[in-house]
N, C-alpha and C positions, 0 to 999 in steps of 0.2 A: 525310958527309953535316952536318954540324956548320960545320963551314967555310963552307959551298956558300948552305946559311938566312942563315949570319951576313953572308955578302956579298950577298948580297939581298935581309937586312931592314935594309939601311945605305946610305942616302941618299950618291952617290957616290962606292960602293963600284969603280966602277968603273973610276974619271978622272975622272967626268964635273965637273961643283961642284954644291955644295949653296947651296938659294938663299936668300937675302939674308931673315934672321928680325929678325921686329920683334918689340920686348921685350912681352912679355905684361900683359894689364893685372894692377891689383891681384886676387885670388880674396881669397876667405872661408879662414882659415886651414882649418877640415875638408877643404876638398876640393882645398886645398896638399897636406895630412898624409897622403890619400891617392894624391894621385900619386904614379908612380916618382923614386924620389931620384933618378936617372939617367935619360936617356934609354936607356941601355945595358942599366938595369933591363928594361924596357917591350922594347925588340929582344930582352933574350935569355931576356923571358918567352917572346916569342913562338915559340926557338929551340927551349925544350924545352917549352913544349906541341906543337907540331909533331914533334919526333920521340918524343915518348910517342906521338900518334895515328897517327903515318907506322906508328911498331916496333912497336905491338899490332897495325896490323890488318895487316902483314905478316905476322905472327907472330914477328918479331924479338925481341920484348921480353916477356917475361911477365905478366902480371896485376902483380905484388910489387914491379915497377919502371918500373910504368906509373902506378901509382895515385900511390905518389911524384914521380915528375914532373912530373903532372898537380896537384899539390901545390905543389910548388917555383914552376910558373909560374905559380900563381895566387898563390901570395906575394909572388913577383916583381914580378907585375906590381899586383896593389891594396895589398898590406903594404908593401913595400920606403921607404916612404916615411916610413914612424912609426918603425920596427922594423930601425935599424940591423946585426942581427944579420941578417936574412933576405937580406941581401945574399951572401951565402959559401954560400949552400945550393946555389946551381948547381954549385960547385967540387967541393960535396962527391956531389952527384947525377949527373956525369961520368963521372966516374973508376967509378962501381958499372956503367953501362951500359957502359962502354969493357973490363971486367974480364969482365963479364957473354958478350958477345958473342968474344974473345976465350977463356974456356974454352969455351963453344959449341961454335964453330970447330975449336979443338982436340982437344975430345971427340967431334966427328959430322963429318970432313973432305969427305964426300960433300956435304955442304951439305942433306944433307935434315932436312925438322921430326923 
């Protein structure tokens, strides 16, 4: 599910070309500090937020994984420009989701909730 979200959210992922970008005008330092450090941080934030919401709605993710996922997504979206340590938040959250899904599938192979 994460790979599909990444491929859909990335321009040019389907083999198309990215549109040419114009240089950005100078922005005030506060706005620049709040901007995501990289475009990848914004895309990853979208993946984390959508995965948390969809996983919770479908009953795949419990609230103890949904809340940190939402916080990780919001952190990547709004804070990653000013705090360099916030970018590794996704690599810490993703394995927790994977382990939960594997443990749940092993404990209940019939697929019931």
